[in-house]
PDB file of N, CA, C, O and CB in Angstrom:
ATOM      1  N   MET A   1    -102.556  81.474  48.540  1.00  0.00           N
ATOM      2  CA  MET A   1    -103.925  81.073  48.339  1.00  0.00           C
ATOM      3  C   MET A   1    -104.802  81.984  49.185  1.00  0.00           C
ATOM      4  O   MET A   1    -104.506  82.253  50.349  1.00  0.00           O
ATOM      5  CB  MET A   1    -104.138  79.575  48.700  1.00  0.00           C
ATOM      6  N   TYR A   2    -105.871  82.447  48.587  1.00  0.00           N
ATOM      7  CA  TYR A   2    -106.795  83.323  49.284  1.00  0.00           C
ATOM      8  C   TYR A   2    -108.151  82.670  49.439  1.00  0.00           C
ATOM      9  O   TYR A   2    -108.592  81.930  48.559  1.00  0.00           O
ATOM     10  CB  TYR A   2    -106.931  84.642  48.552  1.00  0.00           C
ATOM     11  N   SER A   3    -108.805  82.933  50.531  1.00  0.00           N
ATOM     12  CA  SER A   3    -110.177  82.491  50.727  1.00  0.00           C
ATOM     13  C   SER A   3    -111.069  83.716  50.672  1.00  0.00           C
ATOM     14  O   SER A   3    -110.794  84.720  51.329  1.00  0.00           O
ATOM     15  CB  SER A   3    -110.347  81.723  52.078  1.00  0.00           C
ATOM     16  N   SER A   4    -112.115  83.639  49.907  1.00  0.00           N
ATOM     17  CA  SER A   4    -113.025  84.777  49.767  1.00  0.00           C
ATOM     18  C   SER A   4    -113.699  85.128  51.080  1.00  0.00           C
ATOM     19  O   SER A   4    -114.174  86.250  51.257  1.00  0.00           O
ATOM     20  CB  SER A   4    -114.078  84.482  48.717  1.00  0.00           C
ATOM     21  N   ARG A   5    -113.741  84.197  51.983  1.00  0.00           N
ATOM     22  CA  ARG A   5    -114.442  84.433  53.248  1.00  0.00           C
ATOM     23  C   ARG A   5    -113.752  85.475  54.114  1.00  0.00           C
ATOM     24  O   ARG A   5    -114.388  86.086  54.972  1.00  0.00           O
ATOM     25  CB  ARG A   5    -114.563  83.141  54.019  1.00  0.00           C
ATOM     26  N   TYR A   6    -112.456  85.685  53.898  1.00  0.00           N
ATOM     27  CA  TYR A   6    -111.701  86.561  54.779  1.00  0.00           C
ATOM     28  C   TYR A   6    -111.192  87.830  54.105  1.00  0.00           C
ATOM     29  O   TYR A   6    -110.520  88.642  54.739  1.00  0.00           O
ATOM     30  CB  TYR A   6    -110.552  85.816  55.345  1.00  0.00           C
ATOM     31  N   LEU A   7    -111.504  88.001  52.846  1.00  0.00           N
ATOM     32  CA  LEU A   7    -111.058  89.183  52.118  1.00  0.00           C
ATOM     33  C   LEU A   7    -112.261  90.019  51.713  1.00  0.00           C
ATOM     34  O   LEU A   7    -113.301  89.485  51.326  1.00  0.00           O
ATOM     35  CB  LEU A   7    -110.230  88.786  50.877  1.00  0.00           C
ATOM     36  N   HIS A   8    -112.111  91.325  51.804  1.00  0.00           N
ATOM     37  CA  HIS A   8    -113.223  92.213  51.503  1.00  0.00           C
ATOM     38  C   HIS A   8    -112.733  93.421  50.718  1.00  0.00           C
ATOM     39  O   HIS A   8    -111.545  93.742  50.721  1.00  0.00           O
ATOM     40  CB  HIS A   8    -113.926  92.659  52.792  1.00  0.00           C
ATOM     41  N   GLY A   9    -113.658  94.075  50.054  1.00  0.00           N
ATOM     42  CA  GLY A   9    -113.348  95.323  49.370  1.00  0.00           C
ATOM     43  C   GLY A   9    -112.324  95.169  48.273  1.00  0.00           C
ATOM     44  O   GLY A   9    -112.349  94.203  47.511  1.00  0.00           O
ATOM     45  N   LYS A  10    -111.418  96.136  48.199  1.00  0.00           N
ATOM     46  CA  LYS A  10    -110.454  96.151  47.097  1.00  0.00           C
ATOM     47  C   LYS A  10    -109.461  94.996  47.151  1.00  0.00           C
ATOM     48  O   LYS A  10    -108.822  94.703  46.140  1.00  0.00           O
ATOM     49  CB  LYS A  10    -109.702  97.453  47.100  1.00  0.00           C
ATOM     50  N   HIS A  11    -109.310  94.334  48.285  1.00  0.00           N
ATOM     51  CA  HIS A  11    -108.360  93.236  48.407  1.00  0.00           C
ATOM     52  C   HIS A  11    -108.965  91.880  48.046  1.00  0.00           C
ATOM     53  O   HIS A  11    -108.258  90.873  48.003  1.00  0.00           O
ATOM     54  CB  HIS A  11    -107.822  93.188  49.808  1.00  0.00           C
ATOM     55  N   LYS A  12    -110.263  91.858  47.788  1.00  0.00           N
ATOM     56  CA  LYS A  12    -110.916  90.587  47.475  1.00  0.00           C
ATOM     57  C   LYS A  12    -110.679  90.229  46.012  1.00  0.00           C
ATOM     58  O   LYS A  12    -111.010  91.014  45.124  1.00  0.00           O
ATOM     59  CB  LYS A  12    -112.434  90.660  47.777  1.00  0.00           C
ATOM     60  N   PRO A  13    -110.109  89.055  45.750  1.00  0.00           N
ATOM     61  CA  PRO A  13    -109.857  88.661  44.366  1.00  0.00           C
ATOM     62  C   PRO A  13    -111.169  88.330  43.652  1.00  0.00           C
ATOM     63  O   PRO A  13    -112.217  88.185  44.280  1.00  0.00           O
ATOM     64  CB  PRO A  13    -108.901  87.452  44.315  1.00  0.00           C
ATOM     65  N   LEU A  14    -111.085  88.216  42.346  1.00  0.00           N
ATOM     66  CA  LEU A  14    -112.248  87.843  41.552  1.00  0.00           C
ATOM     67  C   LEU A  14    -112.672  86.413  41.881  1.00  0.00           C
ATOM     68  O   LEU A  14    -111.833  85.597  42.265  1.00  0.00           O
ATOM     69  CB  LEU A  14    -111.946  87.986  40.047  1.00  0.00           C
ATOM     70  N   PRO A  15    -113.957  86.097  41.736  1.00  0.00           N
ATOM     71  CA  PRO A  15    -114.443  84.750  42.093  1.00  0.00           C
ATOM     72  C   PRO A  15    -113.698  83.611  41.416  1.00  0.00           C
ATOM     73  O   PRO A  15    -113.485  82.568  42.035  1.00  0.00           O
ATOM     74  CB  PRO A  15    -115.891  84.638  41.753  1.00  0.00           C
ATOM     75  N   ASN A  16    -113.297  83.782  40.162  1.00  0.00           N
ATOM     76  CA  ASN A  16    -112.576  82.680  39.511  1.00  0.00           C
ATOM     77  C   ASN A  16    -111.204  82.455  40.114  1.00  0.00           C
ATOM     78  O   ASN A  16    -110.560  81.451  39.810  1.00  0.00           O
ATOM     79  CB  ASN A  16    -112.436  82.948  38.029  1.00  0.00           C
ATOM     80  N   GLN A  17    -110.742  83.357  40.955  1.00  0.00           N
ATOM     81  CA  GLN A  17    -109.442  83.206  41.592  1.00  0.00           C
ATOM     82  C   GLN A  17    -109.525  82.599  42.986  1.00  0.00           C
ATOM     83  O   GLN A  17    -108.507  82.167  43.527  1.00  0.00           O
ATOM     84  CB  GLN A  17    -108.761  84.535  41.667  1.00  0.00           C
ATOM     85  N   TRP A  18    -110.708  82.557  43.575  1.00  0.00           N
ATOM     86  CA  TRP A  18    -110.780  82.024  44.940  1.00  0.00           C
ATOM     87  C   TRP A  18    -111.645  80.794  45.087  1.00  0.00           C
ATOM     88  O   TRP A  18    -111.692  80.214  46.172  1.00  0.00           O
ATOM     89  CB  TRP A  18    -111.285  83.068  45.854  1.00  0.00           C
ATOM     90  N   TYR A  19    -112.322  80.379  44.055  1.00  0.00           N
ATOM     91  CA  TYR A  19    -113.194  79.208  44.165  1.00  0.00           C
ATOM     92  C   TYR A  19    -112.461  78.001  44.742  1.00  0.00           C
ATOM     93  O   TYR A  19    -112.943  77.363  45.678  1.00  0.00           O
ATOM     94  CB  TYR A  19    -113.771  78.856  42.802  1.00  0.00           C
ATOM     95  N   PHE A  20    -111.312  77.696  44.187  1.00  0.00           N
ATOM     96  CA  PHE A  20    -110.621  76.477  44.616  1.00  0.00           C
ATOM     97  C   PHE A  20    -110.165  76.564  46.062  1.00  0.00           C
ATOM     98  O   PHE A  20    -110.110  75.543  46.747  1.00  0.00           O
ATOM     99  CB  PHE A  20    -109.427  76.205  43.719  1.00  0.00           C
ATOM    100  N   ALA A  21    -109.837  77.754  46.543  1.00  0.00           N
ATOM    101  CA  ALA A  21    -109.408  77.890  47.939  1.00  0.00           C
ATOM    102  C   ALA A  21    -110.569  77.607  48.886  1.00  0.00           C
ATOM    103  O   ALA A  21    -110.410  76.886  49.871  1.00  0.00           O
ATOM    104  CB  ALA A  21    -108.841  79.301  48.198  1.00  0.00           C
ATOM    105  N   ASP A  22    -111.735  78.175  48.590  1.00  0.00           N
ATOM    106  CA  ASP A  22    -112.901  77.915  49.433  1.00  0.00           C
ATOM    107  C   ASP A  22    -113.305  76.447  49.368  1.00  0.00           C
ATOM    108  O   ASP A  22    -113.673  75.856  50.382  1.00  0.00           O
ATOM    109  CB  ASP A  22    -114.075  78.803  49.012  1.00  0.00           C
ATOM    110  N   ALA A  23    -113.236  75.865  48.184  1.00  0.00           N
ATOM    111  CA  ALA A  23    -113.585  74.457  48.029  1.00  0.00           C
ATOM    112  C   ALA A  23    -112.621  73.570  48.816  1.00  0.00           C
ATOM    113  O   ALA A  23    -113.038  72.579  49.416  1.00  0.00           O
ATOM    114  CB  ALA A  23    -113.579  74.065  46.544  1.00  0.00           C
ATOM    115  N   LEU A  24    -111.351  73.917  48.813  1.00  0.00           N
ATOM    116  CA  LEU A  24    -110.363  73.145  49.568  1.00  0.00           C
ATOM    117  C   LEU A  24    -110.656  73.201  51.061  1.00  0.00           C
ATOM    118  O   LEU A  24    -110.575  72.182  51.748  1.00  0.00           O
ATOM    119  CB  LEU A  24    -108.946  73.667  49.289  1.00  0.00           C
ATOM    120  N   ILE A  25    -110.991  74.365  51.560  1.00  0.00           N
ATOM    121  CA  ILE A  25    -111.339  74.499  52.976  1.00  0.00           C
ATOM    122  C   ILE A  25    -112.530  73.610  53.312  1.00  0.00           C
ATOM    123  O   ILE A  25    -112.533  72.931  54.339  1.00  0.00           O
ATOM    124  CB  ILE A  25    -111.652  75.972  53.326  1.00  0.00           C
ATOM    125  N   ASP A  26    -113.535  73.614  52.453  1.00  0.00           N
ATOM    126  CA  ASP A  26    -114.718  72.777  52.690  1.00  0.00           C
ATOM    127  C   ASP A  26    -114.382  71.290  52.687  1.00  0.00           C
ATOM    128  O   ASP A  26    -114.921  70.527  53.489  1.00  0.00           O
ATOM    129  CB  ASP A  26    -115.779  73.062  51.636  1.00  0.00           C
ATOM    130  N   ILE A  27    -113.495  70.879  51.789  1.00  0.00           N
ATOM    131  CA  ILE A  27    -113.085  69.466  51.723  1.00  0.00           C
ATOM    132  C   ILE A  27    -112.461  69.039  53.040  1.00  0.00           C
ATOM    133  O   ILE A  27    -112.812  67.994  53.588  1.00  0.00           O
ATOM    134  CB  ILE A  27    -112.088  69.232  50.561  1.00  0.00           C
ATOM    135  N   TYR A  28    -111.543  69.838  53.547  1.00  0.00           N
ATOM    136  CA  TYR A  28    -110.874  69.452  54.781  1.00  0.00           C
ATOM    137  C   TYR A  28    -111.791  69.539  55.995  1.00  0.00           C
ATOM    138  O   TYR A  28    -111.631  68.778  56.949  1.00  0.00           O
ATOM    139  CB  TYR A  28    -109.663  70.318  54.999  1.00  0.00           C
ATOM    140  N   LYS A  29    -112.742  70.452  55.966  1.00  0.00           N
ATOM    141  CA  LYS A  29    -113.708  70.526  57.067  1.00  0.00           C
ATOM    142  C   LYS A  29    -114.556  69.262  57.142  1.00  0.00           C
ATOM    143  O   LYS A  29    -114.991  68.858  58.220  1.00  0.00           O
ATOM    144  CB  LYS A  29    -114.612  71.753  56.905  1.00  0.00           C
ATOM    145  N   HIS A  30    -114.786  68.644  55.988  1.00  0.00           N
ATOM    146  CA  HIS A  30    -115.610  67.429  55.944  1.00  0.00           C
ATOM    147  C   HIS A  30    -114.769  66.156  55.894  1.00  0.00           C
ATOM    148  O   HIS A  30    -115.278  65.081  55.577  1.00  0.00           O
ATOM    149  CB  HIS A  30    -116.535  67.472  54.740  1.00  0.00           C
ATOM    150  N   ASN A  31    -113.479  66.283  56.208  1.00  0.00           N
ATOM    151  CA  ASN A  31    -112.554  65.134  56.232  1.00  0.00           C
ATOM    152  C   ASN A  31    -112.553  64.357  54.921  1.00  0.00           C
ATOM    153  O   ASN A  31    -112.476  63.128  54.915  1.00  0.00           O
ATOM    154  CB  ASN A  31    -112.917  64.194  57.372  1.00  0.00           C
ATOM    155  N   GLU A  32    -112.638  65.087  53.812  1.00  0.00           N
ATOM    156  CA  GLU A  32    -112.566  64.460  52.497  1.00  0.00           C
ATOM    157  C   GLU A  32    -111.132  64.544  51.988  1.00  0.00           C
ATOM    158  O   GLU A  32    -110.280  65.203  52.584  1.00  0.00           O
ATOM    159  CB  GLU A  32    -113.549  65.136  51.498  1.00  0.00           C
ATOM    160  N   SER A  33    -110.888  63.864  50.879  1.00  0.00           N
ATOM    161  CA  SER A  33    -109.563  63.878  50.267  1.00  0.00           C
ATOM    162  C   SER A  33    -109.547  64.790  49.053  1.00  0.00           C
ATOM    163  O   SER A  33    -110.471  64.783  48.239  1.00  0.00           O
ATOM    164  CB  SER A  33    -109.134  62.460  49.871  1.00  0.00           C
ATOM    165  N   LEU A  34    -108.489  65.569  48.944  1.00  0.00           N
ATOM    166  CA  LEU A  34    -108.308  66.420  47.777  1.00  0.00           C
ATOM    167  C   LEU A  34    -108.232  65.583  46.503  1.00  0.00           C
ATOM    168  O   LEU A  34    -108.654  66.033  45.437  1.00  0.00           O
ATOM    169  CB  LEU A  34    -107.045  67.273  47.930  1.00  0.00           C
ATOM    170  N   LEU A  35    -107.706  64.390  46.607  1.00  0.00           N
ATOM    171  CA  LEU A  35    -107.560  63.530  45.430  1.00  0.00           C
ATOM    172  C   LEU A  35    -108.905  63.110  44.842  1.00  0.00           C
ATOM    173  O   LEU A  35    -108.971  62.682  43.689  1.00  0.00           O
ATOM    174  CB  LEU A  35    -106.757  62.296  45.789  1.00  0.00           C
ATOM    175  N   ASP A  36    -109.954  63.226  45.611  1.00  0.00           N
ATOM    176  CA  ASP A  36    -111.292  62.905  45.114  1.00  0.00           C
ATOM    177  C   ASP A  36    -111.940  64.094  44.401  1.00  0.00           C
ATOM    178  O   ASP A  36    -113.086  64.001  43.962  1.00  0.00           O
ATOM    179  CB  ASP A  36    -112.179  62.448  46.264  1.00  0.00           C
ATOM    180  N   HIS A  37    -111.213  65.211  44.284  1.00  0.00           N
ATOM    181  CA  HIS A  37    -111.758  66.428  43.686  1.00  0.00           C
ATOM    182  C   HIS A  37    -110.779  66.995  42.652  1.00  0.00           C
ATOM    183  O   HIS A  37    -110.115  67.997  42.913  1.00  0.00           O
ATOM    184  CB  HIS A  37    -112.061  67.481  44.778  1.00  0.00           C
ATOM    185  N   PRO A  38    -110.691  66.362  41.493  1.00  0.00           N
ATOM    186  CA  PRO A  38    -109.725  66.820  40.481  1.00  0.00           C
ATOM    187  C   PRO A  38    -110.002  68.243  39.998  1.00  0.00           C
ATOM    188  O   PRO A  38    -109.088  68.910  39.512  1.00  0.00           O
ATOM    189  CB  PRO A  38    -109.737  65.875  39.292  1.00  0.00           C
ATOM    190  N   GLU A  39    -111.235  68.722  40.120  1.00  0.00           N
ATOM    191  CA  GLU A  39    -111.541  70.090  39.693  1.00  0.00           C
ATOM    192  C   GLU A  39    -110.834  71.109  40.582  1.00  0.00           C
ATOM    193  O   GLU A  39    -110.497  72.201  40.124  1.00  0.00           O
ATOM    194  CB  GLU A  39    -113.059  70.333  39.715  1.00  0.00           C
ATOM    195  N   ILE A  40    -110.609  70.765  41.838  1.00  0.00           N
ATOM    196  CA  ILE A  40    -109.911  71.674  42.743  1.00  0.00           C
ATOM    197  C   ILE A  40    -108.411  71.625  42.476  1.00  0.00           C
ATOM    198  O   ILE A  40    -107.736  72.653  42.517  1.00  0.00           O
ATOM    199  CB  ILE A  40    -110.210  71.317  44.217  1.00  0.00           C
ATOM    200  N   VAL A  41    -107.897  70.447  42.206  1.00  0.00           N
ATOM    201  CA  VAL A  41    -106.484  70.326  41.831  1.00  0.00           C
ATOM    202  C   VAL A  41    -106.244  71.158  40.570  1.00  0.00           C
ATOM    203  O   VAL A  41    -105.234  71.854  40.468  1.00  0.00           O
ATOM    204  CB  VAL A  41    -106.082  68.821  41.597  1.00  0.00           C
ATOM    205  N   GLN A  42    -107.168  71.087  39.616  1.00  0.00           N
ATOM    206  CA  GLN A  42    -107.049  71.884  38.395  1.00  0.00           C
ATOM    207  C   GLN A  42    -107.059  73.374  38.723  1.00  0.00           C
ATOM    208  O   GLN A  42    -106.353  74.158  38.089  1.00  0.00           O
ATOM    209  CB  GLN A  42    -108.188  71.547  37.415  1.00  0.00           C
ATOM    210  N   GLY A  43    -107.855  73.763  39.708  1.00  0.00           N
ATOM    211  CA  GLY A  43    -107.869  75.158  40.139  1.00  0.00           C
ATOM    212  C   GLY A  43    -106.510  75.607  40.652  1.00  0.00           C
ATOM    213  O   GLY A  43    -106.077  76.723  40.363  1.00  0.00           O
ATOM    214  N   PHE A  44    -105.834  74.753  41.407  1.00  0.00           N
ATOM    215  CA  PHE A  44    -104.484  75.072  41.875  1.00  0.00           C
ATOM    216  C   PHE A  44    -103.545  75.263  40.692  1.00  0.00           C
ATOM    217  O   PHE A  44    -102.762  76.213  40.658  1.00  0.00           O
ATOM    218  CB  PHE A  44    -103.952  73.962  42.804  1.00  0.00           C
ATOM    219  N   ILE A  45    -103.626  74.366  39.732  1.00  0.00           N
ATOM    220  CA  ILE A  45    -102.754  74.448  38.558  1.00  0.00           C
ATOM    221  C   ILE A  45    -103.000  75.746  37.801  1.00  0.00           C
ATOM    222  O   ILE A  45    -102.052  76.435  37.425  1.00  0.00           O
ATOM    223  CB  ILE A  45    -102.978  73.241  37.629  1.00  0.00           C
ATOM    224  N   GLU A  46    -104.263  76.082  37.577  1.00  0.00           N
ATOM    225  CA  GLU A  46    -104.594  77.303  36.849  1.00  0.00           C
ATOM    226  C   GLU A  46    -104.136  78.538  37.623  1.00  0.00           C
ATOM    227  O   GLU A  46    -103.626  79.489  37.031  1.00  0.00           O
ATOM    228  CB  GLU A  46    -106.105  77.374  36.580  1.00  0.00           C
ATOM    229  N   ASN A  47    -104.315  78.527  38.932  1.00  0.00           N
ATOM    230  CA  ASN A  47    -103.871  79.664  39.738  1.00  0.00           C
ATOM    231  C   ASN A  47    -102.350  79.796  39.693  1.00  0.00           C
ATOM    232  O   ASN A  47    -101.832  80.905  39.564  1.00  0.00           O
ATOM    233  CB  ASN A  47    -104.349  79.512  41.193  1.00  0.00           C
ATOM    234  N   ASN A  48    -101.639  78.693  39.798  1.00  0.00           N
ATOM    235  CA  ASN A  48    -100.180  78.741  39.730  1.00  0.00           C
ATOM    236  C   ASN A  48     -99.718  79.275  38.378  1.00  0.00           C
ATOM    237  O   ASN A  48     -98.742  80.022  38.301  1.00  0.00           O
ATOM    238  CB  ASN A  48     -99.585  77.348  39.981  1.00  0.00           C
ATOM    239  N   ASN A  49    -100.425  78.889  37.308  1.00  0.00           N
ATOM    240  CA  ASN A  49    -100.076  79.395  35.986  1.00  0.00           C
ATOM    241  C   ASN A  49    -100.318  80.899  35.887  1.00  0.00           C
ATOM    242  O   ASN A  49     -99.534  81.609  35.257  1.00  0.00           O
ATOM    243  CB  ASN A  49    -100.876  78.662  34.911  1.00  0.00           C
ATOM    244  N   ARG A  50    -101.398  81.393  36.503  1.00  0.00           N
ATOM    245  CA  ARG A  50    -101.655  82.836  36.516  1.00  0.00           C
ATOM    246  C   ARG A  50    -100.550  83.579  37.266  1.00  0.00           C
ATOM    247  O   ARG A  50    -100.112  84.648  36.840  1.00  0.00           O
ATOM    248  CB  ARG A  50    -103.023  83.133  37.159  1.00  0.00           C
ATOM    249  N   ILE A  51    -100.106  83.009  38.376  1.00  0.00           N
ATOM    250  CA  ILE A  51     -99.030  83.627  39.155  1.00  0.00           C
ATOM    251  C   ILE A  51     -97.741  83.665  38.340  1.00  0.00           C
ATOM    252  O   ILE A  51     -97.049  84.682  38.306  1.00  0.00           O
ATOM    253  CB  ILE A  51     -98.805  82.861  40.477  1.00  0.00           C
ATOM    254  N   LEU A  52     -97.430  82.568  37.696  1.00  0.00           N
ATOM    255  CA  LEU A  52     -96.221  82.503  36.873  1.00  0.00           C
ATOM    256  C   LEU A  52     -96.292  83.503  35.726  1.00  0.00           C
ATOM    257  O   LEU A  52     -95.304  84.180  35.439  1.00  0.00           O
ATOM    258  CB  LEU A  52     -96.019  81.082  36.323  1.00  0.00           C
ATOM    259  N   ASP A  53     -97.437  83.609  35.070  1.00  0.00           N
ATOM    260  CA  ASP A  53     -97.617  84.595  33.993  1.00  0.00           C
ATOM    261  C   ASP A  53     -97.411  86.013  34.518  1.00  0.00           C
ATOM    262  O   ASP A  53     -96.764  86.834  33.868  1.00  0.00           O
ATOM    263  CB  ASP A  53     -99.021  84.464  33.365  1.00  0.00           C
ATOM    264  N   TYR A  54     -97.961  86.294  35.689  1.00  0.00           N
ATOM    265  CA  TYR A  54     -97.810  87.625  36.297  1.00  0.00           C
ATOM    266  C   TYR A  54     -96.335  87.919  36.564  1.00  0.00           C
ATOM    267  O   TYR A  54     -95.849  89.009  36.261  1.00  0.00           O
ATOM    268  CB  TYR A  54     -98.625  87.724  37.616  1.00  0.00           C
ATOM    269  N   ILE A  55     -95.635  86.958  37.124  1.00  0.00           N
ATOM    270  CA  ILE A  55     -94.213  87.152  37.421  1.00  0.00           C
ATOM    271  C   ILE A  55     -93.438  87.409  36.142  1.00  0.00           C
ATOM    272  O   ILE A  55     -92.590  88.300  36.099  1.00  0.00           O
ATOM    273  CB  ILE A  55     -93.635  85.929  38.155  1.00  0.00           C
ATOM    274  N   HIS A  56     -93.720  86.636  35.096  1.00  0.00           N
ATOM    275  CA  HIS A  56     -93.015  86.838  33.827  1.00  0.00           C
ATOM    276  C   HIS A  56     -93.323  88.209  33.226  1.00  0.00           C
ATOM    277  O   HIS A  56     -92.440  88.841  32.645  1.00  0.00           O
ATOM    278  CB  HIS A  56     -93.391  85.736  32.832  1.00  0.00           C
ATOM    279  N   GLN A  57     -94.549  88.666  33.358  1.00  0.00           N
ATOM    280  CA  GLN A  57     -94.935  89.959  32.783  1.00  0.00           C
ATOM    281  C   GLN A  57     -94.335  91.141  33.542  1.00  0.00           C
ATOM    282  O   GLN A  57     -94.142  92.212  32.968  1.00  0.00           O
ATOM    283  CB  GLN A  57     -96.447  90.085  32.766  1.00  0.00           C
ATOM    284  N   HIS A  58     -94.041  90.953  34.821  1.00  0.00           N
ATOM    285  CA  HIS A  58     -93.594  92.065  35.655  1.00  0.00           C
ATOM    286  C   HIS A  58     -92.153  91.902  36.136  1.00  0.00           C
ATOM    287  O   HIS A  58     -91.741  92.525  37.115  1.00  0.00           O
ATOM    288  CB  HIS A  58     -94.509  92.209  36.845  1.00  0.00           C
ATOM    289  N   SER A  59     -91.412  91.079  35.455  1.00  0.00           N
ATOM    290  CA  SER A  59     -90.019  90.837  35.837  1.00  0.00           C
ATOM    291  C   SER A  59     -89.107  91.018  34.623  1.00  0.00           C
ATOM    292  O   SER A  59     -89.546  91.037  33.473  1.00  0.00           O
ATOM    293  CB  SER A  59     -89.851  89.412  36.435  1.00  0.00           C
ATOM    294  N   LYS A  60     -87.851  91.148  34.930  1.00  0.00           N
ATOM    295  CA  LYS A  60     -86.863  91.163  33.850  1.00  0.00           C
ATOM    296  C   LYS A  60     -85.686  90.301  34.273  1.00  0.00           C
ATOM    297  O   LYS A  60     -85.386  90.155  35.458  1.00  0.00           O
ATOM    298  CB  LYS A  60     -86.400  92.622  33.514  1.00  0.00           C
ATOM    299  N   VAL A  61     -85.042  89.747  33.289  1.00  0.00           N
ATOM    300  CA  VAL A  61     -83.889  88.887  33.515  1.00  0.00           C
ATOM    301  C   VAL A  61     -82.676  89.767  33.793  1.00  0.00           C
ATOM    302  O   VAL A  61     -82.393  90.711  33.055  1.00  0.00           O
ATOM    303  CB  VAL A  61     -83.636  87.949  32.293  1.00  0.00           C
ATOM    304  N   VAL A  62     -81.970  89.442  34.862  1.00  0.00           N
ATOM    305  CA  VAL A  62     -80.758  90.179  35.222  1.00  0.00           C
ATOM    306  C   VAL A  62     -79.590  89.197  35.136  1.00  0.00           C
ATOM    307  O   VAL A  62     -79.579  88.151  35.784  1.00  0.00           O
ATOM    308  CB  VAL A  62     -80.870  90.823  36.669  1.00  0.00           C
ATOM    309  N   ASP A  63     -78.632  89.562  34.332  1.00  0.00           N
ATOM    310  CA  ASP A  63     -77.448  88.691  34.183  1.00  0.00           C
ATOM    311  C   ASP A  63     -76.393  89.042  35.191  1.00  0.00           C
ATOM    312  O   ASP A  63     -75.332  88.419  35.217  1.00  0.00           O
ATOM    313  CB  ASP A  63     -76.864  88.793  32.775  1.00  0.00           C
TER     314      ASP A  63
END
């Protein structure tokens, strides 16, 4: 998980890839519960799916 606050230049991911990380940090700073923010949970799911797609695209099965 990346936070846009700490990444700069060529290493900074696109905004749609870091929104949920920054939002999660804000939730915990305000002592809120992640369960009260289903949009952030959805962000985790979407990010995990992007990671899985990347792995499948750049990997091969070895028997």
